[in-house]
PyMOL Python script that loads the backbone (N, CA, C, O; Angstrom):
from pymol import cmd

cmd.read_pdbstr("""\
ATOM      1  N   PHE A   1     146.516 158.054  73.410  1.00  0.00           N
ATOM      2  CA  PHE A   1     147.398 159.175  72.719  1.00  0.00           C
ATOM      3  C   PHE A   1     147.581 160.108  74.389  1.00  0.00           C
ATOM      4  O   PHE A   1     146.980 159.867  75.435  1.00  0.00           O
ATOM      5  N   GLY A   2     148.306 160.864  74.200  1.00  0.00           N
ATOM      6  CA  GLY A   2     148.204 161.664  75.484  1.00  0.00           C
ATOM      7  C   GLY A   2     149.266 161.019  76.513  1.00  0.00           C
ATOM      8  O   GLY A   2     149.302 161.303  77.710  1.00  0.00           O
ATOM      9  N   GLU A   3     150.295 159.927  75.736  1.00  0.00           N
ATOM     10  CA  GLU A   3     151.475 159.278  76.921  1.00  0.00           C
ATOM     11  C   GLU A   3     152.264 159.877  77.368  1.00  0.00           C
ATOM     12  O   GLU A   3     152.574 159.582  78.522  1.00  0.00           O
ATOM     13  N   ILE A   4     152.927 160.920  76.749  1.00  0.00           N
ATOM     14  CA  ILE A   4     154.226 161.301  76.588  1.00  0.00           C
ATOM     15  C   ILE A   4     153.808 163.274  77.670  1.00  0.00           C
ATOM     16  O   ILE A   4     154.574 164.123  78.126  1.00  0.00           O
ATOM     17  N   ASN A   5     152.125 163.158  77.624  1.00  0.00           N
ATOM     18  CA  ASN A   5     151.889 164.373  78.608  1.00  0.00           C
ATOM     19  C   ASN A   5     152.144 163.263  80.089  1.00  0.00           C
ATOM     20  O   ASN A   5     152.950 163.710  80.905  1.00  0.00           O
ATOM     21  N   VAL A   6     151.570 162.041  80.390  1.00  0.00           N
ATOM     22  CA  VAL A   6     151.484 161.372  81.742  1.00  0.00           C
ATOM     23  C   VAL A   6     153.303 161.166  82.232  1.00  0.00           C
ATOM     24  O   VAL A   6     153.615 160.772  83.356  1.00  0.00           O
ATOM     25  N   PHE A   7     154.142 161.454  81.347  1.00  0.00           N
ATOM     26  CA  PHE A   7     155.682 161.445  81.591  1.00  0.00           C
ATOM     27  C   PHE A   7     156.303 162.732  82.190  1.00  0.00           C
ATOM     28  O   PHE A   7     157.165 162.987  83.031  1.00  0.00           O
ATOM     29  N   SER A   8     155.267 163.601  81.173  1.00  0.00           N
ATOM     30  CA  SER A   8     156.462 165.560  81.342  1.00  0.00           C
ATOM     31  C   SER A   8     155.211 165.671  82.641  1.00  0.00           C
ATOM     32  O   SER A   8     155.698 165.895  83.749  1.00  0.00           O
ATOM     33  N   GLY A   9     153.627 165.533  82.594  1.00  0.00           N
ATOM     34  CA  GLY A   9     153.390 166.325  83.599  1.00  0.00           C
ATOM     35  C   GLY A   9     152.721 167.172  83.205  1.00  0.00           C
ATOM     36  O   GLY A   9     151.932 167.778  83.930  1.00  0.00           O
ATOM     37  N   GLN A  10     152.946 167.491  81.510  1.00  0.00           N
ATOM     38  CA  GLN A  10     152.081 169.091  80.832  1.00  0.00           C
ATOM     39  C   GLN A  10     150.775 168.519  80.368  1.00  0.00           C
ATOM     40  O   GLN A  10     150.447 167.367  80.086  1.00  0.00           O
ATOM     41  N   PRO A  11     149.852 170.130  80.372  1.00  0.00           N
ATOM     42  CA  PRO A  11     148.576 169.463  79.014  1.00  0.00           C
ATOM     43  C   PRO A  11     148.363 168.920  78.383  1.00  0.00           C
ATOM     44  O   PRO A  11     148.962 169.362  77.403  1.00  0.00           O
ATOM     45  N   CYS A  12     147.669 167.813  78.006  1.00  0.00           N
ATOM     46  CA  CYS A  12     147.283 166.896  76.752  1.00  0.00           C
ATOM     47  C   CYS A  12     146.892 168.005  76.164  1.00  0.00           C
ATOM     48  O   CYS A  12     146.204 168.876  76.697  1.00  0.00           O
ATOM     49  N   ILE A  13     147.613 168.017  74.257  1.00  0.00           N
ATOM     50  CA  ILE A  13     147.648 169.104  73.691  1.00  0.00           C
ATOM     51  C   ILE A  13     146.573 168.365  72.555  1.00  0.00           C
ATOM     52  O   ILE A  13     146.286 168.892  71.480  1.00  0.00           O
ATOM     53  N   TYR A  14     146.112 167.205  72.963  1.00  0.00           N
ATOM     54  CA  TYR A  14     144.940 166.597  71.708  1.00  0.00           C
ATOM     55  C   TYR A  14     143.167 167.046  72.126  1.00  0.00           C
ATOM     56  O   TYR A  14     142.559 166.965  73.193  1.00  0.00           O
ATOM     57  N   THR A  15     142.711 167.561  70.668  1.00  0.00           N
ATOM     58  CA  THR A  15     141.283 166.984  71.087  1.00  0.00           C
ATOM     59  C   THR A  15     140.373 166.106  70.460  1.00  0.00           C
ATOM     60  O   THR A  15     140.345 166.086  69.229  1.00  0.00           O
ATOM     61  N   VAL A  16     139.512 165.269  71.214  1.00  0.00           N
ATOM     62  CA  VAL A  16     138.577 164.150  70.642  1.00  0.00           C
ATOM     63  C   VAL A  16     137.420 164.290  70.814  1.00  0.00           C
ATOM     64  O   VAL A  16     136.906 164.601  71.889  1.00  0.00           O
ATOM     65  N   VAL A  17     136.683 164.022  69.483  1.00  0.00           N
ATOM     66  CA  VAL A  17     135.448 164.060  69.356  1.00  0.00           C
ATOM     67  C   VAL A  17     134.789 162.911  69.083  1.00  0.00           C
ATOM     68  O   VAL A  17     134.862 162.367  67.981  1.00  0.00           O
ATOM     69  N   ALA A  18     134.066 162.436  70.110  1.00  0.00           N
ATOM     70  CA  ALA A  18     133.452 161.436  70.142  1.00  0.00           C
ATOM     71  C   ALA A  18     132.149 161.262  68.906  1.00  0.00           C
ATOM     72  O   ALA A  18     131.470 162.241  68.596  1.00  0.00           O
ATOM     73  N   TYR A  19     132.001 160.344  68.486  1.00  0.00           N
ATOM     74  CA  TYR A  19     130.984 160.275  67.931  1.00  0.00           C
ATOM     75  C   TYR A  19     129.620 159.411  67.802  1.00  0.00           C
ATOM     76  O   TYR A  19     128.631 159.394  67.069  1.00  0.00           O
ATOM     77  N   ASN A  20     130.200 158.587  69.111  1.00  0.00           N
ATOM     78  CA  ASN A  20     129.406 157.664  69.359  1.00  0.00           C
ATOM     79  C   ASN A  20     129.686 157.574  70.992  1.00  0.00           C
ATOM     80  O   ASN A  20     130.721 157.960  71.536  1.00  0.00           O
ATOM     81  N   GLU A  21     128.807 157.117  71.503  1.00  0.00           N
ATOM     82  CA  GLU A  21     129.100 156.519  72.781  1.00  0.00           C
ATOM     83  C   GLU A  21     130.379 156.132  73.510  1.00  0.00           C
ATOM     84  O   GLU A  21     130.495 154.958  73.160  1.00  0.00           O
ATOM     85  N   VAL A  22     131.299 156.369  74.223  1.00  0.00           N
ATOM     86  CA  VAL A  22     132.690 156.137  74.518  1.00  0.00           C
ATOM     87  C   VAL A  22     132.884 155.876  76.197  1.00  0.00           C
ATOM     88  O   VAL A  22     132.258 156.482  77.066  1.00  0.00           O
ATOM     89  N   LEU A  23     133.691 155.047  76.378  1.00  0.00           N
ATOM     90  CA  LEU A  23     134.040 154.670  77.958  1.00  0.00           C
ATOM     91  C   LEU A  23     135.716 155.623  77.802  1.00  0.00           C
ATOM     92  O   LEU A  23     136.652 155.287  77.077  1.00  0.00           O
ATOM     93  N   LEU A  24     135.667 156.703  78.623  1.00  0.00           N
ATOM     94  CA  LEU A  24     136.676 157.813  78.876  1.00  0.00           C
ATOM     95  C   LEU A  24     137.513 156.598  79.953  1.00  0.00           C
ATOM     96  O   LEU A  24     137.029 155.731  80.680  1.00  0.00           O
ATOM     97  N   MET A  25     138.769 156.935  79.714  1.00  0.00           N
ATOM     98  CA  MET A  25     139.824 156.380  81.037  1.00  0.00           C
ATOM     99  C   MET A  25     140.621 157.563  80.979  1.00  0.00           C
ATOM    100  O   MET A  25     140.781 158.237  79.962  1.00  0.00           O
ATOM    101  N   ARG A  26     141.157 157.814  82.194  1.00  0.00           N
ATOM    102  CA  ARG A  26     142.552 158.426  82.344  1.00  0.00           C
ATOM    103  C   ARG A  26     143.180 158.065  83.317  1.00  0.00           C
ATOM    104  O   ARG A  26     142.752 157.701  84.412  1.00  0.00           O
ATOM    105  N   ILE A  27     144.533 158.179  82.843  1.00  0.00           N
ATOM    106  CA  ILE A  27     145.591 157.497  83.342  1.00  0.00           C
ATOM    107  C   ILE A  27     146.525 158.063  83.814  1.00  0.00           C
ATOM    108  O   ILE A  27     147.303 158.697  83.101  1.00  0.00           O
ATOM    109  N   THR A  28     146.708 157.933  85.556  1.00  0.00           N
ATOM    110  CA  THR A  28     148.008 158.797  86.144  1.00  0.00           C
ATOM    111  C   THR A  28     149.065 158.139  85.486  1.00  0.00           C
ATOM    112  O   THR A  28     149.048 157.181  84.713  1.00  0.00           O
ATOM    113  N   ARG A  29     150.323 159.070  86.089  1.00  0.00           N
ATOM    114  CA  ARG A  29     151.136 158.835  86.339  1.00  0.00           C
ATOM    115  C   ARG A  29     151.738 158.034  86.864  1.00  0.00           C
ATOM    116  O   ARG A  29     152.844 157.633  86.501  1.00  0.00           O
ATOM    117  N   ASP A  30     150.901 157.529  88.139  1.00  0.00           N
ATOM    118  CA  ASP A  30     151.357 156.648  89.117  1.00  0.00           C
ATOM    119  C   ASP A  30     150.207 155.468  88.434  1.00  0.00           C
ATOM    120  O   ASP A  30     150.667 154.413  87.996  1.00  0.00           O
ATOM    121  N   SER A  31     149.268 155.631  88.402  1.00  0.00           N
ATOM    122  CA  SER A  31     148.571 154.224  87.033  1.00  0.00           C
ATOM    123  C   SER A  31     149.169 153.451  86.155  1.00  0.00           C
ATOM    124  O   SER A  31     148.950 152.293  85.802  1.00  0.00           O
ATOM    125  N   LEU A  32     150.351 154.633  85.689  1.00  0.00           N
ATOM    126  CA  LEU A  32     150.950 153.609  84.162  1.00  0.00           C
ATOM    127  C   LEU A  32     152.119 153.281  85.194  1.00  0.00           C
ATOM    128  O   LEU A  32     151.933 152.131  85.590  1.00  0.00           O
ATOM    129  N   GLU A  33     153.081 153.753  85.697  1.00  0.00           N
ATOM    130  CA  GLU A  33     153.974 153.379  86.529  1.00  0.00           C
ATOM    131  C   GLU A  33     153.924 151.722  86.895  1.00  0.00           C
ATOM    132  O   GLU A  33     154.530 150.734  86.481  1.00  0.00           O
ATOM    133  N   GLU A  34     152.867 151.969  87.897  1.00  0.00           N
ATOM    134  CA  GLU A  34     152.480 150.325  88.121  1.00  0.00           C
ATOM    135  C   GLU A  34     151.888 149.785  87.368  1.00  0.00           C
ATOM    136  O   GLU A  34     151.369 148.711  87.672  1.00  0.00           O
ATOM    137  N   PHE A  35     151.752 150.290  86.188  1.00  0.00           N
ATOM    138  CA  PHE A  35     151.220 149.187  84.874  1.00  0.00           C
ATOM    139  C   PHE A  35     152.176 148.628  84.354  1.00  0.00           C
ATOM    140  O   PHE A  35     152.270 147.489  83.896  1.00  0.00           O
ATOM    141  N   ILE A  36     153.284 149.869  84.462  1.00  0.00           N
ATOM    142  CA  ILE A  36     154.445 148.891  83.411  1.00  0.00           C
ATOM    143  C   ILE A  36     155.294 147.929  84.142  1.00  0.00           C
ATOM    144  O   ILE A  36     155.857 146.927  83.702  1.00  0.00           O
ATOM    145  N   LYS A  37     155.280 148.585  85.766  1.00  0.00           N
ATOM    146  CA  LYS A  37     156.229 147.508  86.935  1.00  0.00           C
ATOM    147  C   LYS A  37     155.053 146.086  86.599  1.00  0.00           C
ATOM    148  O   LYS A  37     155.671 145.064  86.302  1.00  0.00           O
ATOM    149  N   ARG A  38     153.775 145.951  86.611  1.00  0.00           N
ATOM    150  CA  ARG A  38     152.987 144.478  86.786  1.00  0.00           C
ATOM    151  C   ARG A  38     153.392 144.308  85.131  1.00  0.00           C
ATOM    152  O   ARG A  38     154.074 143.288  85.034  1.00  0.00           O
ATOM    153  N   TYR A  39     153.262 144.763  84.199  1.00  0.00           N
ATOM    154  CA  TYR A  39     153.353 144.241  82.522  1.00  0.00           C
ATOM    155  C   TYR A  39     154.706 144.675  81.901  1.00  0.00           C
ATOM    156  O   TYR A  39     154.815 145.300  80.847  1.00  0.00           O
ATOM    157  N   PRO A  40     155.606 144.307  82.603  1.00  0.00           N
ATOM    158  CA  PRO A  40     157.073 145.252  81.600  1.00  0.00           C
ATOM    159  C   PRO A  40     156.666 145.324  80.078  1.00  0.00           C
ATOM    160  O   PRO A  40     156.415 146.388  79.512  1.00  0.00           O
ATOM    161  N   LYS A  41     156.620 143.871  79.368  1.00  0.00           N
ATOM    162  CA  LYS A  41     156.567 143.998  77.753  1.00  0.00           C
ATOM    163  C   LYS A  41     155.455 145.004  77.805  1.00  0.00           C
ATOM    164  O   LYS A  41     156.070 146.064  77.689  1.00  0.00           O
ATOM    165  N   ASN A  42     154.436 145.241  77.889  1.00  0.00           N
ATOM    166  CA  ASN A  42     153.339 146.414  77.629  1.00  0.00           C
ATOM    167  C   ASN A  42     154.395 147.854  77.299  1.00  0.00           C
ATOM    168  O   ASN A  42     154.196 148.666  76.395  1.00  0.00           O
ATOM    169  N   ALA A  43     155.469 147.885  78.245  1.00  0.00           N
ATOM    170  CA  ALA A  43     156.357 149.271  78.162  1.00  0.00           C
ATOM    171  C   ALA A  43     156.616 149.395  77.012  1.00  0.00           C
ATOM    172  O   ALA A  43     156.596 150.542  76.565  1.00  0.00           O
ATOM    173  N   ILE A  44     156.945 148.303  76.132  1.00  0.00           N
ATOM    174  CA  ILE A  44     157.740 148.240  74.448  1.00  0.00           C
ATOM    175  C   ILE A  44     156.690 149.206  74.254  1.00  0.00           C
ATOM    176  O   ILE A  44     156.532 150.354  74.671  1.00  0.00           O
ATOM    177  N   ASP A  45     155.965 148.391  73.458  1.00  0.00           N
ATOM    178  CA  ASP A  45     154.291 149.224  72.943  1.00  0.00           C
ATOM    179  C   ASP A  45     153.910 150.532  73.170  1.00  0.00           C
ATOM    180  O   ASP A  45     153.421 151.205  72.262  1.00  0.00           O
ATOM    181  N   ILE A  46     154.123 151.062  74.536  1.00  0.00           N
ATOM    182  CA  ILE A  46     153.928 152.476  75.089  1.00  0.00           C
ATOM    183  C   ILE A  46     155.690 153.172  74.138  1.00  0.00           C
ATOM    184  O   ILE A  46     155.553 154.275  73.609  1.00  0.00           O
ATOM    185  N   MET A  47     156.642 152.727  74.052  1.00  0.00           N
ATOM    186  CA  MET A  47     157.227 153.375  73.916  1.00  0.00           C
ATOM    187  C   MET A  47     157.631 153.187  72.603  1.00  0.00           C
ATOM    188  O   MET A  47     158.800 153.566  72.685  1.00  0.00           O
ATOM    189  N   HIS A  48     157.437 152.812  71.275  1.00  0.00           N
ATOM    190  CA  HIS A  48     157.126 152.319  70.053  1.00  0.00           C
ATOM    191  C   HIS A  48     155.941 153.841  69.634  1.00  0.00           C
ATOM    192  O   HIS A  48     156.245 154.594  68.709  1.00  0.00           O
ATOM    193  N   ASN A  49     154.978 154.010  70.257  1.00  0.00           N
ATOM    194  CA  ASN A  49     154.030 155.014  69.987  1.00  0.00           C
ATOM    195  C   ASN A  49     154.742 156.054  70.434  1.00  0.00           C
ATOM    196  O   ASN A  49     154.911 156.898  69.555  1.00  0.00           O
ATOM    197  N   MET A  50     155.193 156.298  71.403  1.00  0.00           N
ATOM    198  CA  MET A  50     155.948 157.647  71.912  1.00  0.00           C
ATOM    199  C   MET A  50     156.735 157.296  70.711  1.00  0.00           C
ATOM    200  O   MET A  50     156.337 157.980  69.769  1.00  0.00           O
ATOM    201  N   VAL A  51     157.863 156.362  70.312  1.00  0.00           N
ATOM    202  CA  VAL A  51     158.489 156.950  69.226  1.00  0.00           C
ATOM    203  C   VAL A  51     158.090 157.128  67.760  1.00  0.00           C
ATOM    204  O   VAL A  51     158.883 157.128  66.818  1.00  0.00           O
ATOM    205  N   ARG A  52     156.910 157.264  67.691  1.00  0.00           N
ATOM    206  CA  ARG A  52     155.944 157.245  66.290  1.00  0.00           C
ATOM    207  C   ARG A  52     155.678 158.827  66.633  1.00  0.00           C
ATOM    208  O   ARG A  52     156.164 159.699  65.912  1.00  0.00           O
ATOM    209  N   THR A  53     154.946 159.116  67.677  1.00  0.00           N
ATOM    210  CA  THR A  53     154.650 160.424  67.921  1.00  0.00           C
ATOM    211  C   THR A  53     155.905 161.467  67.733  1.00  0.00           C
ATOM    212  O   THR A  53     155.712 162.584  67.252  1.00  0.00           O
ATOM    213  N   PHE A  54     157.051 161.074  68.099  1.00  0.00           N
ATOM    214  CA  PHE A  54     158.265 162.153  68.021  1.00  0.00           C
ATOM    215  C   PHE A  54     158.345 162.085  66.385  1.00  0.00           C
ATOM    216  O   PHE A  54     158.545 163.115  65.740  1.00  0.00           O
ATOM    217  N   GLU A  55     158.208 161.047  65.869  1.00  0.00           N
ATOM    218  CA  GLU A  55     158.853 160.966  64.163  1.00  0.00           C
ATOM    219  C   GLU A  55     157.492 161.790  63.518  1.00  0.00           C
ATOM    220  O   GLU A  55     157.665 162.738  62.751  1.00  0.00           O
ATOM    221  N   LEU A  56     156.337 161.400  63.849  1.00  0.00           N
ATOM    222  CA  LEU A  56     155.204 162.759  63.743  1.00  0.00           C
ATOM    223  C   LEU A  56     155.170 163.698  63.737  1.00  0.00           C
ATOM    224  O   LEU A  56     154.598 164.203  62.771  1.00  0.00           O
ATOM    225  N   MET A  57     155.712 164.557  64.724  1.00  0.00           N
ATOM    226  CA  MET A  57     156.549 165.656  65.288  1.00  0.00           C
ATOM    227  C   MET A  57     157.303 166.553  64.421  1.00  0.00           C
ATOM    228  O   MET A  57     157.258 167.747  64.123  1.00  0.00           O
ATOM    229  N   GLN A  58     158.134 165.362  64.074  1.00  0.00           N
ATOM    230  CA  GLN A  58     159.938 165.484  63.743  1.00  0.00           C
ATOM    231  C   GLN A  58     159.613 166.139  61.786  1.00  0.00           C
ATOM    232  O   GLN A  58     160.206 167.015  61.155  1.00  0.00           O
ATOM    233  N   LYS A  59     158.443 165.227  61.376  1.00  0.00           N
ATOM    234  CA  LYS A  59     157.673 165.453  59.907  1.00  0.00           C
ATOM    235  C   LYS A  59     157.273 166.393  59.750  1.00  0.00           C
ATOM    236  O   LYS A  59     157.718 167.088  58.836  1.00  0.00           O
ATOM    237  N   ASN A  60     156.045 166.931  60.734  1.00  0.00           N
ATOM    238  CA  ASN A  60     155.442 168.536  60.383  1.00  0.00           C
ATOM    239  C   ASN A  60     156.659 169.440  60.816  1.00  0.00           C
ATOM    240  O   ASN A  60     156.661 170.596  60.392  1.00  0.00           O
ATOM    241  N   VAL A  61     157.899 168.934  61.782  1.00  0.00           N
ATOM    242  CA  VAL A  61     157.899 170.458  61.934  1.00  0.00           C
ATOM    243  C   VAL A  61     159.279 170.685  60.534  1.00  0.00           C
ATOM    244  O   VAL A  61     159.811 171.777  60.333  1.00  0.00           O
ATOM    245  N   ASP A  62     159.660 169.269  59.648  1.00  0.00           N
ATOM    246  CA  ASP A  62     160.588 169.480  58.787  1.00  0.00           C
ATOM    247  C   ASP A  62     159.735 169.834  57.408  1.00  0.00           C
ATOM    248  O   ASP A  62     160.287 170.298  56.410  1.00  0.00           O
ATOM    249  N   LEU A  63     158.180 169.525  57.493  1.00  0.00           N
ATOM    250  CA  LEU A  63     157.092 170.415  56.640  1.00  0.00           C
ATOM    251  C   LEU A  63     156.784 171.489  56.454  1.00  0.00           C
ATOM    252  O   LEU A  63     156.680 172.234  55.479  1.00  0.00           O
ATOM    253  N   LEU A  64     156.589 171.553  57.816  1.00  0.00           N
ATOM    254  CA  LEU A  64     156.389 173.319  57.547  1.00  0.00           C
ATOM    255  C   LEU A  64     157.747 174.143  57.677  1.00  0.00           C
ATOM    256  O   LEU A  64     157.599 175.343  57.446  1.00  0.00           O
ATOM    257  N   LEU A  65     159.082 173.726  58.011  1.00  0.00           N
ATOM    258  CA  LEU A  65     160.303 174.655  57.296  1.00  0.00           C
ATOM    259  C   LEU A  65     160.524 174.978  56.042  1.00  0.00           C
ATOM    260  O   LEU A  65     161.038 175.889  55.393  1.00  0.00           O
ATOM    261  N   ASP A  66     159.801 173.622  55.831  1.00  0.00           N
ATOM    262  CA  ASP A  66     159.983 173.446  54.035  1.00  0.00           C
ATOM    263  C   ASP A  66     158.901 174.400  53.113  1.00  0.00           C
ATOM    264  O   ASP A  66     159.031 174.755  51.942  1.00  0.00           O
ATOM    265  N   GLU A  67     157.985 174.635  53.897  1.00  0.00           N
ATOM    266  CA  GLU A  67     157.159 175.651  53.472  1.00  0.00           C
ATOM    267  C   GLU A  67     157.638 176.947  53.286  1.00  0.00           C
ATOM    268  O   GLU A  67     157.797 177.610  52.262  1.00  0.00           O
ATOM    269  N   VAL A  68     157.931 177.298  55.013  1.00  0.00           N
ATOM    270  CA  VAL A  68     158.835 178.589  55.291  1.00  0.00           C
ATOM    271  C   VAL A  68     160.018 178.891  54.077  1.00  0.00           C
ATOM    272  O   VAL A  68     160.447 180.022  53.851  1.00  0.00           O
ATOM    273  N   TYR A  69     160.346 177.977  53.533  1.00  0.00           N
ATOM    274  CA  TYR A  69     161.946 178.490  53.087  1.00  0.00           C
ATOM    275  C   TYR A  69     161.649 178.455  51.768  1.00  0.00           C
ATOM    276  O   TYR A  69     162.532 178.887  51.027  1.00  0.00           O
ATOM    277  N   GLU A  70     160.281 177.915  51.081  1.00  0.00           N
ATOM    278  CA  GLU A  70     160.140 178.216  49.738  1.00  0.00           C
ATOM    279  C   GLU A  70     158.890 179.690  49.871  1.00  0.00           C
ATOM    280  O   GLU A  70     158.719 180.535  48.993  1.00  0.00           O
ATOM    281  N   LYS A  71     158.339 179.640  50.907  1.00  0.00           N
ATOM    282  CA  LYS A  71     157.720 180.981  50.464  1.00  0.00           C
ATOM    283  C   LYS A  71     158.591 182.083  51.487  1.00  0.00           C
ATOM    284  O   LYS A  71     157.757 182.858  51.956  1.00  0.00           O
ATOM    285  N   ARG A  72     159.382 182.273  51.775  1.00  0.00           N
ATOM    286  CA  ARG A  72     160.108 183.355  52.508  1.00  0.00           C
ATOM    287  C   ARG A  72     161.362 183.911  51.678  1.00  0.00           C
ATOM    288  O   ARG A  72     161.889 185.022  51.732  1.00  0.00           O
ATOM    289  N   ASP A  73     161.732 182.596  50.754  1.00  0.00           N
ATOM    290  CA  ASP A  73     163.398 182.180  50.447  1.00  0.00           C
ATOM    291  C   ASP A  73     164.624 182.701  51.208  1.00  0.00           C
ATOM    292  O   ASP A  73     165.706 183.252  51.004  1.00  0.00           O
ATOM    293  N   VAL A  74     163.794 182.183  52.281  1.00  0.00           N
ATOM    294  CA  VAL A  74     165.340 182.115  53.606  1.00  0.00           C
ATOM    295  C   VAL A  74     166.055 180.887  53.290  1.00  0.00           C
ATOM    296  O   VAL A  74     165.532 179.791  53.088  1.00  0.00           O
ATOM    297  N   ASN A  75     167.393 181.186  53.263  1.00  0.00           N
ATOM    298  CA  ASN A  75     168.180 180.418  52.985  1.00  0.00           C
ATOM    299  C   ASN A  75     168.164 178.989  53.871  1.00  0.00           C
ATOM    300  O   ASN A  75     167.559 178.972  54.943  1.00  0.00           O
ATOM    301  N   LYS A  76     168.832 177.833  53.391  1.00  0.00           N
ATOM    302  CA  LYS A  76     169.117 176.923  53.867  1.00  0.00           C
ATOM    303  C   LYS A  76     169.706 176.541  55.442  1.00  0.00           C
ATOM    304  O   LYS A  76     169.198 175.712  56.197  1.00  0.00           O
ATOM    305  N   LYS A  77     171.067 177.482  55.752  1.00  0.00           N
ATOM    306  CA  LYS A  77     171.368 177.327  56.958  1.00  0.00           C
ATOM    307  C   LYS A  77     170.496 178.192  57.725  1.00  0.00           C
ATOM    308  O   LYS A  77     170.464 177.632  58.820  1.00  0.00           O
ATOM    309  N   GLN A  78     169.865 179.091  57.788  1.00  0.00           N
ATOM    310  CA  GLN A  78     168.542 179.320  58.495  1.00  0.00           C
ATOM    311  C   GLN A  78     167.593 178.219  58.524  1.00  0.00           C
ATOM    312  O   GLN A  78     167.117 177.779  59.570  1.00  0.00           O
ATOM    313  N   THR A  79     167.379 177.868  57.593  1.00  0.00           N
ATOM    314  CA  THR A  79     166.215 177.078  57.598  1.00  0.00           C
ATOM    315  C   THR A  79     166.803 175.848  59.374  1.00  0.00           C
ATOM    316  O   THR A  79     166.315 175.820  60.504  1.00  0.00           O
ATOM    317  N   GLU A  80     167.898 175.123  58.798  1.00  0.00           N
ATOM    318  CA  GLU A  80     168.406 174.356  59.481  1.00  0.00           C
ATOM    319  C   GLU A  80     168.376 174.843  61.239  1.00  0.00           C
ATOM    320  O   GLU A  80     167.933 174.183  62.179  1.00  0.00           O
ATOM    321  N   GLU A  81     169.108 176.432  61.267  1.00  0.00           N
ATOM    322  CA  GLU A  81     169.554 176.739  62.733  1.00  0.00           C
ATOM    323  C   GLU A  81     167.102 176.898  63.061  1.00  0.00           C
ATOM    324  O   GLU A  81     166.638 176.480  64.122  1.00  0.00           O
ATOM    325  N   LEU A  82     166.738 177.132  62.643  1.00  0.00           N
ATOM    326  CA  LEU A  82     165.347 177.057  63.030  1.00  0.00           C
ATOM    327  C   LEU A  82     164.686 175.879  63.165  1.00  0.00           C
ATOM    328  O   LEU A  82     163.584 175.850  63.713  1.00  0.00           O
ATOM    329  N   LYS A  83     165.380 174.585  62.600  1.00  0.00           N
ATOM    330  CA  LYS A  83     164.323 173.685  62.839  1.00  0.00           C
ATOM    331  C   LYS A  83     165.217 173.219  64.369  1.00  0.00           C
ATOM    332  O   LYS A  83     164.514 173.040  65.364  1.00  0.00           O
ATOM    333  N   ASN A  84     166.562 173.060  64.487  1.00  0.00           N
ATOM    334  CA  ASN A  84     167.210 173.142  65.773  1.00  0.00           C
ATOM    335  C   ASN A  84     166.786 173.611  66.579  1.00  0.00           C
ATOM    336  O   ASN A  84     166.761 172.984  67.638  1.00  0.00           O
ATOM    337  N   LYS A  85     166.087 175.284  66.512  1.00  0.00           N
ATOM    338  CA  LYS A  85     166.034 175.311  67.753  1.00  0.00           C
ATOM    339  C   LYS A  85     164.319 175.056  68.019  1.00  0.00           C
ATOM    340  O   LYS A  85     163.838 175.017  69.152  1.00  0.00           O
ATOM    341  N   ILE A  86     163.786 174.949  67.183  1.00  0.00           N
ATOM    342  CA  ILE A  86     161.797 174.562  67.074  1.00  0.00           C
ATOM    343  C   ILE A  86     162.632 172.995  68.281  1.00  0.00           C
ATOM    344  O   ILE A  86     162.572 173.101  69.506  1.00  0.00           O
ATOM    345  N   MET A  87     163.252 171.837  67.657  1.00  0.00           N
ATOM    346  CA  MET A  87     163.310 170.722  68.163  1.00  0.00           C
ATOM    347  C   MET A  87     164.092 170.841  69.515  1.00  0.00           C
ATOM    348  O   MET A  87     164.233 169.711  69.982  1.00  0.00           O
ATOM    349  N   ARG A  88     164.731 171.942  70.425  1.00  0.00           N
ATOM    350  CA  ARG A  88     165.266 172.120  71.173  1.00  0.00           C
ATOM    351  C   ARG A  88     164.094 172.303  72.001  1.00  0.00           C
ATOM    352  O   ARG A  88     163.777 171.626  72.978  1.00  0.00           O
ATOM    353  N   TYR A  89     163.495 173.279  71.511  1.00  0.00           N
ATOM    354  CA  TYR A  89     162.177 173.533  72.525  1.00  0.00           C
ATOM    355  C   TYR A  89     161.236 172.911  72.742  1.00  0.00           C
ATOM    356  O   TYR A  89     160.529 173.109  73.730  1.00  0.00           O
ATOM    357  N   SER A  90     160.964 171.810  71.661  1.00  0.00           N
ATOM    358  CA  SER A  90     160.017 170.726  71.680  1.00  0.00           C
ATOM    359  C   SER A  90     160.332 169.959  72.394  1.00  0.00           C
ATOM    360  O   SER A  90     159.372 169.688  73.115  1.00  0.00           O
ATOM    361  N   ILE A  91     161.597 169.125  72.762  1.00  0.00           N
ATOM    362  CA  ILE A  91     161.845 168.286  73.816  1.00  0.00           C
ATOM    363  C   ILE A  91     162.596 168.517  75.270  1.00  0.00           C
ATOM    364  O   ILE A  91     162.839 167.719  76.175  1.00  0.00           O
ATOM    365  N   SER A  92     162.903 170.130  75.110  1.00  0.00           N
ATOM    366  CA  SER A  92     162.873 171.124  76.648  1.00  0.00           C
ATOM    367  C   SER A  92     161.316 170.645  77.513  1.00  0.00           C
ATOM    368  O   SER A  92     160.908 170.109  78.542  1.00  0.00           O
ATOM    369  N   GLY A  93     160.859 171.286  76.240  1.00  0.00           N
ATOM    370  CA  GLY A  93     159.231 171.106  76.917  1.00  0.00           C
ATOM    371  C   GLY A  93     159.034 169.861  77.698  1.00  0.00           C
ATOM    372  O   GLY A  93     158.671 169.911  78.873  1.00  0.00           O
ATOM    373  N   LEU A  94     159.205 169.031  77.237  1.00  0.00           N
ATOM    374  CA  LEU A  94     158.902 167.749  77.580  1.00  0.00           C
ATOM    375  C   LEU A  94     159.264 166.928  79.246  1.00  0.00           C
ATOM    376  O   LEU A  94     158.662 165.974  79.738  1.00  0.00           O
ATOM    377  N   ASN A  95     160.114 167.486  79.661  1.00  0.00           N
ATOM    378  CA  ASN A  95     160.709 167.470  81.108  1.00  0.00           C
ATOM    379  C   ASN A  95     160.757 165.595  81.344  1.00  0.00           C
ATOM    380  O   ASN A  95     160.240 164.760  82.086  1.00  0.00           O
ATOM    381  N   LEU A  96     161.584 165.636  80.357  1.00  0.00           N
ATOM    382  CA  LEU A  96     161.414 163.646  80.422  1.00  0.00           C
ATOM    383  C   LEU A  96     162.862 163.452  81.455  1.00  0.00           C
ATOM    384  O   LEU A  96     163.221 162.330  81.811  1.00  0.00           O
TER     385      LEU A  96
END
""", "prot")
cmd.dss("prot")
cmd.show_as("cartoon", "prot")
cmd.util.cbc("prot")
cmd.orient("prot")
């Protein structure tokens, strides 16, 4: 988790709670770039994980907008416009 934030430079939005003793690793952008250079095949796994994260974000936006649409009796055009604004804002915040 947090790989998108390594590339964007933004603070991570996740909170993790450990119920047992854990080993925590902090991965910087430089160390991740070095890892990708040394092990390029693993970059595909990282990208797949990022795609899954984006897909989950999209599903969450869709669910929230559906809820707004149902509760507020907003028309479909307004819902789509709001969805597009949210997605543009989310993507622009990544600074990729």
